VEXDO-146167 format. One line per 10 residues: their letters; for each residue y negated, z, x negated of N, C-alpha, C. Coordinates in steps of 0.1 Angstrom, whole numbers, m for minus. Example, Ala and Ser with C-alpha at 12.3 -4.5 7.8 and 13.67 -1.06 7.14 Angstrom:
AS = 57 78 m132 45 78 m123 33 78 m132 ~ 22 71 m128 11 71 m137 0 79 m129
//
This chain:
MSKALNFTEG = m198 306 373 m207 292 374 m216 297 386 ~ m232 295 385 m241 298 394 m239 289 408 ~ m247 293 418 m245 288 429 m260 281 431 ~ m261 270 437 m276 267 445 m277 273 458 ~ m287 274 461 m291 279 475 m293 266 485 ~ m287 269 496 m288 256 506 m298 261 516 ~ m309 251 516 m324 253 525 m321 247 539 ~ m310 241 538 m310 232 554 m303 234 564 ~ m301 248 563 m294 254 574 m301 271 576 ~ m300 273 592 m306 286 594 m323 286 595
KVFSPLIKFI = m324 300 594 m340 299 596 m348 292 583 ~ m361 290 589 m367 282 577 m382 292 574 ~ m386 302 582 m399 307 573 m393 318 565 ~ m385 329 568 m379 342 560 m377 335 545 ~ m367 325 547 m360 321 535 m374 315 526 ~ m381 309 533 m394 299 525 m401 313 518 ~ m404 321 527 m413 333 520 m403 338 509 ~ m391 342 510 m381 346 498 m383 340 491 ~ m383 324 488 m380 318 478 m395 313 470 ~ m406 317 477 m421 314 471 m427 325 465
VPILLALFLQ = m419 339 470 m427 350 467 m422 352 448 ~ m409 349 445 m406 352 430 m416 338 424 ~ m420 328 430 m427 316 423 m441 323 421 ~ m448 330 434 m460 333 430 m459 342 421 ~ m451 353 420 m450 360 408 m449 358 394 ~ m440 345 393 m440 340 381 m453 331 374 ~ m460 326 386 m471 317 384 m483 329 379 ~ m483 341 384 m492 348 382 m487 357 369 ~ m477 357 364 m477 362 348 m476 351 340 ~ m472 338 344 m477 328 335 m494 323 334
SMYGAVDLLV = m502 327 347 m515 327 343 m520 341 332 ~ m512 351 333 m516 361 325 m516 359 311 ~ m508 347 308 m509 342 294 m526 340 290 ~ m533 331 295 m544 328 291 m554 341 298 ~ m552 347 304 m562 358 310 m559 366 303 ~ m548 372 296 m549 383 289 m558 380 274 ~ m555 368 271 m560 362 256 m577 364 257 ~ m580 358 270 m593 362 273 m601 378 274 ~ m590 381 281 m598 396 282 m596 404 268 ~ m585 401 261 m586 408 245 m598 404 240
VGQFGNAADV = m598 390 236 m612 386 228 m627 390 238 ~ m624 391 251 m637 394 255 m642 412 255 ~ m630 418 250 m631 432 246 m633 436 233 ~ m630 428 224 m631 428 210 m636 419 203 ~ m643 409 210 m649 398 203 m662 396 209 ~ m669 384 205 m684 379 212 m681 366 221 ~ m692 363 224 m692 351 235 m687 340 230 ~ m689 335 215 m685 328 207 m670 325 208 ~ m663 336 207 m646 339 209 m642 338 223 ~ m650 340 233 m647 339 250 m649 325 251
SAVSTGSQVM = m660 317 244 m660 304 245 m648 296 237 ~ m643 298 230 m636 292 222 m621 291 229 ~ m619 304 235 m606 305 241 m603 298 253 ~ m617 298 264 m620 293 275 m619 280 273 ~ m622 275 264 m621 258 263 m608 253 256 ~ m601 261 246 m589 256 241 m580 256 251 ~ m582 269 257 m571 271 269 m571 261 279 ~ m583 255 283 m586 245 293 m577 232 289 ~ m580 231 273 m573 219 270 m556 218 271 ~ m552 234 267 m536 237 269 m532 235 285
TTITVVITGL = m540 239 289 m537 240 305 m536 225 311 ~ m545 216 309 m541 204 314 m529 198 306 ~ m528 201 296 m515 194 289 m505 201 292 ~ m505 213 299 m493 222 308 m492 214 323 ~ m505 212 326 m501 207 341 m493 194 343 ~ m501 187 330 m489 172 333 m475 174 330 ~ m472 186 322 m456 187 317 m449 191 331 ~ m456 200 338 m455 206 351 m454 195 361 ~ m461 183 361 m459 174 372 m449 163 370 ~ m444 165 355 m435 155 354 m419 163 355
TMGVTILIGQ = m418 175 354 m408 183 358 m402 184 372 ~ m417 179 378 m413 180 393 m403 167 398 ~ m405 158 389 m392 147 390 m380 151 391 ~ m378 160 383 m365 165 380 m362 176 393 ~ m373 184 394 m366 194 408 m362 187 417 ~ m374 177 421 m371 169 434 m360 159 435 ~ m356 158 424 m340 149 425 m327 158 426 ~ m329 168 417 m319 176 419 m316 183 433 ~ m330 187 442 m330 192 452 m326 180 462 ~ m330 171 464 m321 157 468 m309 153 466
KLGEGQPKEA = m304 156 455 m290 152 452 m281 164 456 ~ m284 176 458 m276 186 462 m277 183 479 ~ m287 181 483 m290 180 496 m281 170 504 ~ m279 160 495 m272 146 495 m254 147 495 ~ m252 159 488 m241 164 484 m235 157 471 ~ m241 153 463 m242 142 452 m245 156 438 ~ m233 165 436 m235 175 426 m238 167 412 ~ m229 158 409 m225 153 396 m239 143 392 ~ m246 137 401 m258 129 401 m270 144 394 ~ m267 153 405 m278 164 398 m277 167 385
GYAVGSGLCI = m266 167 379 m260 171 365 m269 160 356 ~ m264 149 360 m272 136 352 m288 138 353 ~ m296 142 363 m309 146 365 m313 158 354 ~ m306 169 353 m309 173 343 m308 170 330 ~ m298 163 326 m295 156 311 m307 147 310 ~ m307 140 319 m318 126 315 m333 133 314 ~ m338 143 321 m347 153 320 m348 159 305 ~ m339 164 300 m340 172 288 m343 160 276 ~ m339 147 278 m343 137 271 m356 134 269 ~ m361 130 282 m375 127 282 m385 137 277
FAILAIIITV = m382 149 281 m391 160 275 m391 166 262 ~ m378 159 255 m379 162 240 m387 154 233 ~ m387 140 237 m398 129 231 m409 134 235 ~ m413 139 246 m427 147 251 m431 156 243 ~ m424 165 238 m425 176 230 m432 174 217 ~ m426 161 212 m427 157 200 m443 153 197 ~ m444 142 209 m455 135 212 m466 144 209 ~ m465 156 219 m474 165 221 m479 171 208 ~ m469 176 202 m471 184 185 m478 176 177 ~ m474 161 176 m482 154 168 m497 154 171
FGISLAGPIS = m499 146 182 m514 145 187 m522 156 186 ~ m516 167 191 m522 178 195 m530 187 180 ~ m519 185 168 m521 192 155 m533 183 149 ~ m530 169 149 m537 159 143 m550 158 149 ~ m551 158 161 m565 155 169 m574 166 175 ~ m568 181 170 m576 193 173 m590 193 169 ~ m596 187 162 m608 185 161 m616 173 169 ~ m610 165 169 m622 152 177 m618 158 194 ~ m607 163 196 m609 171 212 m617 182 214 ~ m617 193 205 m630 202 205 m642 193 206
KFMHAPAEAF = m644 183 196 m656 175 198 m661 171 210 ~ m648 162 217 m649 157 232 m654 171 240 ~ m645 179 236 m651 191 249 m665 199 247 ~ m672 193 238 m686 198 232 m686 215 233 ~ m676 215 223 m674 229 220 m689 233 214 ~ m694 245 219 m706 249 212 m705 253 199 ~ m714 248 191 m716 251 174 m709 264 173 ~ m714 276 178 m705 287 174 m694 289 175 ~ m686 281 187 m673 285 187 m664 272 182 ~ m669 261 176 m662 249 174 m648 254 166
DKTVDYVRIC = m653 260 153 m641 260 144 m630 269 150 ~ m633 277 158 m625 288 166 m617 280 177 ~ m623 273 182 m616 263 193 m606 251 187 ~ m610 245 174 m598 239 169 m589 247 164 ~ m589 259 159 m576 268 158 m569 271 168 ~ m577 273 179 m568 276 192 m561 262 193 ~ m563 253 197 m557 241 199 m549 235 192 ~ m548 237 177 m542 233 168 m528 243 166 ~ m529 256 167 m520 267 168 m510 262 181 ~ m515 264 195 m508 263 206 m501 251 206
SGGAIFIVGY = m508 238 204 m500 223 201 m486 224 190 ~ m488 232 178 m475 236 168 m465 241 179 ~ m465 246 188 m460 256 198 m453 247 211 ~ m457 233 210 m455 225 221 m442 224 227 ~ m434 227 218 m417 225 220 m414 236 232 ~ m422 248 228 m417 259 237 m424 259 250 ~ m438 253 248 m441 250 263 m435 241 273 ~ m430 227 265 m423 220 273 m411 224 278 ~ m400 231 268 m389 239 272 m390 249 285 ~ m399 255 283 m403 264 294 m406 259 308
NIIGGIFRGL = m411 246 307 m414 241 321 m401 231 325 ~ m393 227 317 m384 220 324 m370 224 328 ~ m371 239 320 m359 247 323 m363 255 338 ~ m376 257 342 m379 262 353 m381 254 367 ~ m383 240 362 m384 227 371 m367 228 375 ~ m354 229 366 m345 231 370 m339 242 379 ~ m343 254 377 m340 263 383 m348 262 399 ~ m360 256 399 m365 256 411 m354 243 418 ~ m351 235 415 m343 223 420 m331 228 426 ~ m323 240 420 m314 247 424 m318 257 436
GDSKTPLITV = m329 259 434 m333 271 447 m333 282 444 ~ m331 286 428 m336 298 421 m348 300 412 ~ m356 307 424 m369 314 418 m373 325 412 ~ m361 332 413 m357 345 408 m359 346 392 ~ m349 336 386 m348 336 371 m359 336 362 ~ m368 322 367 m380 321 361 m387 331 361 ~ m387 339 370 m398 350 371 m393 363 362 ~ m380 361 360 m375 373 347 m381 368 334 ~ m378 360 331 m379 352 320 m395 355 317 ~ m404 351 324 m418 349 326 m425 361 323
TIACISNIIG = m418 374 330 m420 386 328 m421 391 317 ~ m407 385 311 m405 395 298 m419 386 289 ~ m414 374 288 m426 367 277 m441 372 279 ~ m446 373 293 m460 382 293 m461 392 289 ~ m450 403 290 m451 415 281 m453 411 268 ~ m444 404 262 m447 399 249 m457 395 244 ~ m466 386 252 m479 381 250 m492 392 248 ~ m487 403 259 m499 410 258 m498 421 246 ~ m485 423 241 m481 433 230 m488 422 218 ~ m485 411 217 m488 402 205 m503 400 204
DLIFVAVFNM = m513 399 217 m526 402 215 m531 411 211 ~ m524 424 217 m531 435 208 m530 439 195 ~ m518 434 189 m514 435 175 m520 429 168 ~ m523 413 173 m532 403 160 m547 403 164 ~ m550 409 175 m564 409 177 m570 424 174 ~ m565 434 181 m572 446 177 m569 456 167 ~ m554 450 163 m550 457 151 m554 450 140 ~ m547 437 137 m549 427 126 m563 420 125 ~ m571 424 137 m584 414 136 m581 401 133 ~ m573 393 138 m571 379 141 m580 369 148
GVAGVAYATV = m587 378 156 m595 369 168 m587 357 176 ~ m593 344 177 m590 337 181 m577 331 177 ~ m574 329 167 m561 327 163 m550 335 165 ~ m553 347 167 m543 357 172 m538 356 183 ~ m548 354 192 m540 353 207 m537 338 208 ~ m538 330 200 m529 316 201 m517 319 196 ~ m513 325 182 m500 328 180 m495 339 190 ~ m501 343 198 m495 354 204 m486 348 216 ~ m496 337 221 m488 328 233 m477 319 229 ~ m480 318 217 m469 305 212 m455 314 213
IAQAISVVLS = m458 326 205 m446 332 203 m435 339 218 ~ m445 341 226 m443 347 242 m435 335 249 ~ m440 321 245 m432 312 252 m420 309 246 ~ m421 311 234 m410 308 226 m396 317 231 ~ m401 333 233 m391 341 239 m385 336 251 ~ m395 333 261 m390 330 276 m380 318 275 ~ m378 308 263 m370 297 263 m357 300 260 ~ m358 312 248 m344 314 244 m339 323 255 ~ m347 331 264 m342 337 272 m335 329 283 ~ m342 321 287 m337 310 295 m324 304 292
LFIIKRRGLP = m324 301 281 m310 294 276 m300 302 276 ~ m302 314 273 m291 325 273 m286 327 288 ~ m296 328 298 m291 330 311 m282 318 317 ~ m288 305 312 m282 293 316 m265 293 311 ~ m266 296 298 m253 297 291 m243 306 297 ~ m248 320 302 m241 328 306 m238 325 322 ~ m245 320 330 m242 319 342 m235 305 345 ~ m240 295 335 m237 285 341 m246 273 352 ~ m239 261 356 m246 254 365 m237 249 377 ~ m244 248 388 m234 248 401 m230 234 401
FEFSPKTSIK = m230 227 390 m223 212 391 m218 209 376 ~ m213 199 376 m205 194 361 m217 193 352 ~ m216 198 340 m228 192 331 m223 195 316 ~ m220 186 307 m217 185 295 m227 180 287 ~ m228 184 275 m242 182 267 m237 166 259 ~ m225 164 258 m219 151 254 m222 139 263 ~ m217 144 274 m219 130 287 m232 132 292 ~ m237 146 295 m249 146 304 m262 143 297 ~ m266 146 285 m277 147 279 m278 133 273 ~ m284 124 282 m288 110 277 m295 105 289
FHKGITSKIL = m300 91 282 m306 84 293 m297 75 302 ~ m296 82 316 m287 76 328 m299 67 333 ~ m291 57 332 m296 43 342 m299 49 355 ~ m310 44 362 m312 48 376 m318 63 378 ~ m311 74 370 m318 88 373 m331 87 367 ~ m329 85 351 m338 84 344 m352 77 350 ~ m349 66 354 m362 59 361 m368 66 374 ~ m358 72 385 m361 80 394 m370 93 390 ~ m367 100 379 m377 112 375 m389 106 374 ~ m390 96 364 m404 91 361 m410 87 373
KYGTPIALQD = m404 82 383 m407 73 394 m416 85 402 ~ m408 97 404 m412 109 407 m423 117 403 ~ m420 120 392 m428 129 383 m440 122 380 ~ m439 110 372 m452 103 369 m462 103 374 ~ m464 102 388 m475 101 395 m479 114 397 ~ m471 124 397 m476 139 400 m484 144 387 ~ m475 141 374 m482 147 362 m496 138 362 ~ m499 123 364 m509 117 363 m521 123 369 ~ m517 125 382 m527 132 393 m531 147 387 ~ m520 153 385 m523 168 376 m533 170 364
GLVHLSFLVI = m531 155 360 m536 156 345 m549 149 349 ~ m553 141 353 m566 135 357 m574 145 365 ~ m566 153 376 m576 163 380 m581 172 371 ~ m572 181 364 m575 188 355 m585 181 344 ~ m586 172 342 m593 161 332 m612 162 338 ~ m608 162 350 m620 163 361 m628 177 357 ~ m618 185 358 m624 200 353 m628 201 338 ~ m623 193 329 m624 196 314 m642 191 316 ~ m644 177 325 m657 171 325 m664 185 330 ~ m665 191 339 m668 203 342 m674 211 334
MIIGNSMGVV = m663 215 325 m666 225 313 m672 219 303 ~ m672 204 301 m682 199 291 m696 201 296 ~ m699 199 309 m711 203 316 m715 215 311 ~ m706 222 315 m711 239 310 m714 242 296 ~ m705 234 287 m709 237 276 m719 229 269 ~ m724 222 273 m741 214 273 m750 222 275 ~ m748 235 286 m757 243 291 m758 256 282 ~ m751 257 268 m752 267 264 m741 281 261 ~ m740 287 253 m729 294 251 m726 302 262 ~ m737 308 271 m733 317 280 m728 312 295
ASAGIGVAEK = m735 297 296 m728 292 305 m713 289 306 ~ m713 284 289 m701 281 287 m690 290 291 ~ m692 303 282 m685 313 287 m682 321 298 ~ m695 316 311 m693 321 325 m681 311 330 ~ m685 298 330 m676 293 336 m660 291 328 ~ m660 295 316 m642 299 309 m639 310 317 ~ m649 322 318 m642 331 326 m640 330 341 ~ m649 322 348 m645 319 362 m633 308 363 ~ m630 297 354 m619 290 354 m604 298 352 ~ m608 311 343 m595 319 343 m591 326 357
LVGFIMLIPM = m602 330 364 m600 338 377 m598 329 389 ~ m600 314 387 m597 307 395 m584 304 392 ~ m578 303 382 m562 302 379 m556 312 389 ~ m560 326 390 m552 335 398 m557 333 414 ~ m567 329 417 m570 327 431 m565 316 438 ~ m559 307 428 m554 294 435 m537 295 435 ~ m532 309 428 m520 310 426 m510 309 443 ~ m514 315 452 m509 312 465 m507 298 467 ~ m517 292 469 m517 279 476 m507 270 465 ~ m505 273 452 m500 265 442 m483 272 444
AFSQGSSAFV = m482 280 445 m467 288 450 m462 280 462 ~ m471 279 472 m466 274 486 m462 257 482 ~ m471 250 475 m469 237 471 m456 234 464 ~ m453 244 453 m441 240 444 m429 248 452 ~ m430 259 460 m418 265 470 m416 253 481 ~ m424 248 487 m422 237 498 m415 226 493 ~ m419 218 479 m414 206 476 m399 209 473 ~ m394 219 468 m381 224 465 m372 222 482 ~ m380 231 488 m374 230 505 m370 219 510 ~ m385 214 510 m384 200 515 m378 187 510
AQNYGAKKYE = m376 190 497 m364 179 488 m352 181 493 ~ m345 193 496 m333 195 503 m329 188 516 ~ m341 190 528 m340 187 537 m342 174 541 ~ m350 167 532 m355 151 534 m338 144 530 ~ m332 149 519 m322 144 514 m311 144 524 ~ m312 157 533 m300 161 543 m305 151 555 ~ m317 144 556 m324 137 568 m327 145 577 ~ m331 160 575 m331 168 584 m350 167 586 ~ m352 158 590 m372 154 590 m377 165 597 ~ m375 168 609 m382 180 617 m382 195 612
RAKKVLLYSI = m370 197 604 m368 210 597 m381 210 584 ~ m381 195 578 m390 196 567 m404 198 571 ~ m408 195 584 m420 193 588 m422 209 595 ~ m414 215 597 m417 231 604 m420 238 587 ~ m413 232 578 m418 240 563 m431 236 560 ~ m438 228 564 m452 223 560 m460 231 574 ~ m457 236 581 m463 239 593 m466 255 590 ~ m453 262 585 m452 275 578 m462 278 566 ~ m460 266 559 m465 268 542 m481 269 545 ~ m486 257 553 m501 258 559 m504 271 565
SSSLFCGAIM = m498 272 572 m506 288 582 m505 299 571 ~ m495 303 565 m494 314 557 m506 313 544 ~ m505 303 537 m516 299 528 m530 301 529 ~ m532 298 544 m546 297 549 m549 309 555 ~ m541 319 554 m544 330 559 m546 341 546 ~ m538 338 538 m543 344 524 m557 340 518 ~ m558 326 522 m568 319 516 m583 326 523 ~ m584 328 534 m594 334 540 m597 351 530 ~ m587 356 530 m588 370 519 m596 366 509 ~ m587 353 502 m595 356 488 m610 350 488
FYITFFHGYI = m610 340 499 m627 337 500 m632 349 501 ~ m633 360 512 m643 370 511 m642 375 498 ~ m632 379 491 m632 387 479 m641 382 469 ~ m638 367 466 m642 357 456 m659 357 458 ~ m664 354 471 m675 349 475 m685 362 471 ~ m683 373 479 m692 382 479 m687 394 469 ~ m678 395 459 m675 403 451 m667 396 438 ~ m673 384 436 m668 378 428 m674 384 413 ~ m686 393 411 m687 400 399 m681 412 393 ~ m675 414 402 m664 424 398 m651 420 393
LAGIFSTDTE = m647 407 397 m637 398 391 m639 396 379 ~ m653 393 376 m657 387 362 m660 395 352 ~ m662 411 357 m665 420 348 m650 425 342 ~ m642 421 348 m626 424 339 m626 418 324 ~ m632 404 326 m631 395 316 m643 397 305 ~ m651 402 312 m664 401 302 m674 416 302 ~ m677 421 292 m689 428 294 m704 426 292 ~ m705 413 293 m719 406 290 m723 404 306 ~ m735 410 305 m740 407 322 m745 392 323 ~ m753 386 314 m755 371 315 m741 363 320
VILASWDYLK = m731 368 312 m720 356 313 m711 362 328 ~ m712 373 330 m708 381 341 m715 369 357 ~ m725 373 359 m737 367 368 m733 352 365 ~ m730 345 357 m731 329 355 m717 328 363 ~ m707 337 355 m694 332 363 m693 334 377 ~ m699 345 384 m698 348 400 m706 335 405 ~ m719 333 400 m724 322 407 m714 308 405 ~ m706 305 398 m700 295 397 m687 296 405 ~ m680 309 406 m670 315 417 m672 312 429 ~ m684 313 434 m687 312 450 m686 298 453
AYAIDCLFTA = m687 290 446 m681 276 450 m668 274 454 ~ m657 279 442 m641 280 446 m640 289 458 ~ m645 299 459 m645 306 470 m643 297 484 ~ m653 287 488 m653 280 497 m640 269 498 ~ m635 265 481 m623 257 481 m612 264 482 ~ m611 277 485 m599 287 490 m594 280 500 ~ m604 279 511 m598 275 525 m593 260 523 ~ m600 252 517 m593 238 520 m582 239 510 ~ m579 242 499 m567 239 492 m555 247 496 ~ m556 255 507 m547 261 515 m540 252 523
IMFSMVGFFN = m546 241 526 m543 231 534 m536 220 525 ~ m545 215 516 m542 205 508 m528 203 496 ~ m529 216 493 m519 221 482 m505 222 493 ~ m504 225 504 m491 224 512 m489 212 517 ~ m502 204 518 m492 190 523 m488 179 507 ~ m493 184 498 m490 177 486 m475 183 483 ~ m472 199 485 m456 198 482 m448 191 491 ~ m456 189 503 m444 181 515 m444 167 512 ~ m451 163 507 m452 148 503 m444 146 490 ~ m444 155 482 m435 151 470 m420 159 471
GCGKTTFVMI = m419 168 480 m404 169 486 m400 156 490 ~ m408 149 496 m403 137 503 m402 127 494 ~ m408 128 480 m404 117 469 m417 109 470 ~ m429 112 478 m438 104 479 m451 106 473 ~ m447 103 458 m454 109 446 m466 102 446 ~ m463 89 448 m475 79 445 m487 78 453 ~ m487 87 464 m496 91 473 m503 102 468 ~ m495 112 462 m501 124 459 m511 119 447 ~ m506 109 437 m513 107 427 m528 102 431 ~ m527 90 441 m538 84 445 m548 93 450
QGIVGAFLVR = m543 101 459 m552 112 468 m560 120 455 ~ m551 123 447 m557 132 433 m569 125 429 ~ m566 113 424 m576 105 415 m590 103 421 ~ m584 99 437 m598 96 447 m605 111 445 ~ m600 123 445 m607 132 448 m615 138 434 ~ m603 134 423 m610 136 409 m622 128 407 ~ m623 115 408 m630 105 399 m642 99 406 ~ m637 101 421 m648 96 431 m656 106 438 ~ m654 119 434 m660 127 441 m662 139 430 ~ m654 144 427 m655 158 419 m666 154 406
IPVSYMMSKI = m662 146 399 m668 143 385 m682 137 390 ~ m684 126 401 m697 121 401 m707 135 407 ~ m702 141 414 m709 154 421 m715 164 414 ~ m703 166 403 m707 176 396 m716 169 387 ~ m718 164 380 m728 154 371 m740 156 381 ~ m743 149 393 m753 147 398 m760 162 403 ~ m753 172 405 m756 186 405 m762 192 394 ~ m756 187 380 m759 193 369 m776 188 367 ~ m777 178 371 m792 171 368 m806 175 377 ~ m799 184 388 m810 191 396 m816 203 390
VPVSLFNVGL = m829 204 389 m834 214 382 m840 224 390 ~ m840 236 391 m831 244 380 m819 241 381 ~ m809 240 371 m797 237 371 m787 250 377 ~ m781 249 388 m772 263 388 m759 257 391 ~ m752 266 384 m734 267 384 m727 264 396 ~ m734 272 408 m731 270 422 m733 258 426 ~ m740 250 424 m742 238 425 m732 227 420 ~ m731 230 406 m721 222 400 m708 225 404 ~ m703 237 409 m691 243 414 m688 236 427 ~ m698 231 434 m698 227 450 m690 213 448
ATPISTFVQV = m686 207 437 m679 195 438 m667 197 439 ~ m660 207 435 m645 209 442 m645 211 453 ~ m647 222 461 m649 222 475 m650 206 482 ~ m658 202 478 m662 189 486 m649 180 481 ~ m645 175 469 m637 170 469 m622 172 472 ~ m618 186 475 m607 189 484 m609 186 495 ~ m620 187 503 m621 181 519 m620 171 520 ~ m622 162 510 m619 144 510 m605 145 508 ~ m600 151 499 m583 150 501 m577 155 511 ~ m580 166 516 m575 168 532 m571 159 543
ILCGIYFIFI = m587 151 541 m588 142 552 m578 129 550 ~ m576 124 535 m567 119 533 m552 120 533 ~ m549 134 530 m534 138 534 m530 137 548 ~ m539 144 561 m538 141 573 m535 129 574 ~ m544 120 574 m542 103 577 m528 100 572 ~ m525 102 561 m513 99 553 m499 108 561 ~ m503 117 564 m490 126 571 m489 118 585 ~ m498 115 593 m495 106 606 m489 98 604 ~ m491 90 589 m483 76 586 m468 80 587 ~ m468 89 579 m453 90 574 m444 99 583
SKQLSNTKVE = m451 108 592 m444 109 605 m440 101 615 ~ m445 88 615 m441 78 624 m427 73 616 ~ m430 71 604 m420 64 591 m406 70 594 ~ m407 87 594 m395 95 597 m390 96 608 ~ m397 92 617 m391 91 634 m382 79 635 ~ m391 71 629 m381 56 631 m369 58 625 ~ m371 63 611 m358 62 603 m347 72 610 ~ m352 83 617 m342 91 623 m337 85 633 ~ m344 78 641 m338 69 654 m328 57 649 ~ m330 49 639 m320 42 630 m306 47 629
DVVIDNIACI = m311 61 621 m298 67 616 m288 73 627 ~ m292 74 641 m286 78 653 m280 67 659 ~ m289 57 659 m280 39 662 m268 39 652 ~ m271 39 638 m260 38 629 m248 46 631 ~ m252 59 635 m241 68 637 m233 64 648 ~ m237 60 659 m234 57 671 m221 45 674 ~ m229 34 660 m219 24 660 m209 27 653 ~ m209 36 642 m198 38 634 m187 46 642 ~ m192 55 652 m184 60 662 m175 53 672 ~ m184 44 676 m179 32 683 m167 25 678
DSVK = m171 22 663 m160 13 657 m148 23 651 ~ m151 33 651 m136 41 647 m130 43 660 ~ m135 47 670 m126 45 683 m120 32 685 ~ m126 20 682 m118 10 684 m107 11 674
//
């Protein structure tokens, strides 16, 4: 039987970094799925192929982040239950989570396959790339069960403090995806459909491998398929309580990026391909703050469950400082040398220049997301996911979408100006997070005082 890591004792910084590094590598390799797809069609296809893959993968990414958001409900609850010393409840969290996501997989499959055409139309996919975009969305939706399965299993491992196992499985899946892309596209000339099939097959391999590892190692608490896999009263509602706001926030945030993609698609196939390439690069650029967000959530969850609030705040401090240091480096590389990065995914000079223009705005965002993502991870670990949802919606719909739309109306239209909507919205979210952190710090301080009083009363009673 495997053993869950204890984050409530000992040092903070070094265990945090050791936990986050495998998460970062796993996120990197997961991002390679779409990146390799785009890279292969960029080398063996044309601008229409690049546009189709970038638009279709953006849709599937939005679906994936919603799933990942929901799995955070499982991650947080497992971490809190282990911190509280209730392993049986942690097992129930796993069982209830599996039931929730089984239903979700069916819904995504049915709607994704049947609505691939309307979705592509909504995305304003260029005429040259429309049919290929439909094929990509339809094929990937057919493999939704593997996308969902991978994310729920990853959420369970993170809740246990295990970030290394998902790294192993995603590494093998990424290698499988690269091999599949080269075979289907370079050898059999299947184009966009080929990279979609390769992605689904790679996800399936990852899920099967993860299940094999779980069966061999076991879980650090009692888990029986007959008694654990069902909708446990109280547990199911808590998973949805924690996960739904995160999923809704992440989904709506990515919906705002879809709106920007729609704006780019309406500007022509070059702008569409340029934004598509940039978005793939952004997926890598933002990996470090994303890793700190996920890692600190699991770390904070255990300490919050153990009522070690000051230790949880230390996690936030280390997370922000480390992420901000890395963000400054990414700013320099992206802003001044973004054309080199864009050239990795396309040989078309116009597409490269369009992509670099858009990337310059994201370079600025590297500094703000280092702070915002770490604070979101802290709030998620504390179970304050409703606020996370609210600040995300404010940033997406009250700032990012309106600003990007207004920028698209300024003549001459600049992808840099359109992209500025993102760092502006993140800056607003940082301010909101800072205000809420002050508020929650006071709450935690009052709770700590109350706990001390209760403990003292208990001691006096025991003496009597």
